[in-house]
N, C-alpha and C positions, 0 to 999 in steps of 0.2 A: 423642682419637680418641672418636666417639661409638659406644657398642656398645649392643647389646640382651642383656640377661643371660637365658640359657636355663636357670640354675639359680640358687638362693641362693648368693650369694658373701660369705663373712664380710668385714665391714669396708668392703664395695662397696655391696651393695643385694641386693635379691629379685628372684625370678625374674619377666620379663617388664617390667623396668623399664630405661629408657635412663639410661645414666650415662657420663659423660666421664671417660675413663682415658688414662693415658700410651700412647704408641704402641709403647714396649717392653713394657709390662705385657700390653696387647692381645695383641700378635704372639708373644710368648714364654710367656705363662701361660694367659690366658683362651681364646685360639683353639685351642691344641693341645689343650687338656683338655676342649673343646667346652663350655665354660661361658658363651660369649657368641659373638656373630656382628656383624659390621660394621652399624650402624644407618644404613640408606639414609633418605630423606625418607619413602617409603613405609611402611617398617618402624616408624618413629617415628610416624607417624599412626595406623598399626594399633594400636600398642601404646596411645597415648593413648586410642583409642576402647575397646579392651580394659578399660584402667583403669576407665574410666566405667562400663563394663557390670559390672565385678567390684565397684566402690564400691557401686552399685545392689544388688547381690546381697548384700552383705556387710550392708547397712543392713537389708533385708529380714529376714535371718537374724537380726540382732541385735534386730528389733522381735519376731520370732516367739519368740526365747529369752525377752525381757523378759515376753512375756505368759505363758509357760510358767512363769516364775519366780513371777509372780503368782498363777498358778492353785494352785501346788503349796505356796505359802507358808502355814504353820500347819496343814497337814493331818495328820490322824493317821493312823498305819498300825499296825494291831495284828498282832503276829507271837506264835503260840502255839509254846510250847517247854516240853520236859520239864525239871522243877526239882524240888529237893529240898523239904523242910518249911520251910527257913529262906529260901527264894527263891533259892537259888543255882542256876543252870542246869546242867544235865548237859552242854551243848555251847554255846560261846560265839557270840554272834550277831556275825557279820562284816558289812563292807559289801557283800560279794555278797549275802547273804542279804536285807538291807535293799533292796538295788536290785532284787533279785527281786520282792520284795512291792510295791515302788512299781510297777514295770512291770506287775504283774498287776490293778493299779488304773487302769491307762491312762495313766501317766505314762511316757514313755520316756527312761530315764537310765541310765548306765553305773555300773558299781562304782567306777569311778575318780573320778566325780562326788561319790560319798559321802565325807564328810570326818568320821572318828571316831578320836580319839587311840589307842584301843585297843578290842578286841572287848567287846561287853557281856556280862557274866557274872551278871546278876541280874535278877530280875523287877522293873519299874517302867516310869516314862515318862522317855524320854530325848529332848533335843533334839539333832539331827542337822542338819549344815550340809550342802546341797546345792550344789556349786559347778558351775555351769552353764558359765561363762567365767571368765577372769583377774578381770574386775570386776563379774560378776553371781553373786548367790548368794542362796540361799533358806534357811530353818529349817523343817525339818519335825519332827513328834513321832513318835516311834517307842515304841509301848506293847507291852512284854514281858508277855504274860501266861500264866499256868500253863496247860499242855495238860490237857484233861480225861482221865482214864484209861478 
């Protein structure tokens, strides 16, 4: 039986995909849980048209992200912080603080996209990975400088 998935279904498919499943699975599991509906020819046609639209949108989003990755690659961001005489920071620099600094400079990213193994605790230059998508990443340079008193 052809069904249109209304939600992602594990091991079957993603939302808005048309799948062929057994009658029993559709009637006893998918339909009662409102995970799918019977796919008529009109529904199949609409789903195919929507897929083309979604693919185009995803392609444009990917192009924009690639452009963003190119723009941010190698950029330096200076963060001032209070530090002791030997360069130890009084407060560690976290991904959140780095994301805030990057956003202040016109690049829109979230702290979840900043990849650091552990918070930065000393003055210096650090290469930080910015993961925009699963397969698209850039490296930025975060400069931790001593705050003037």
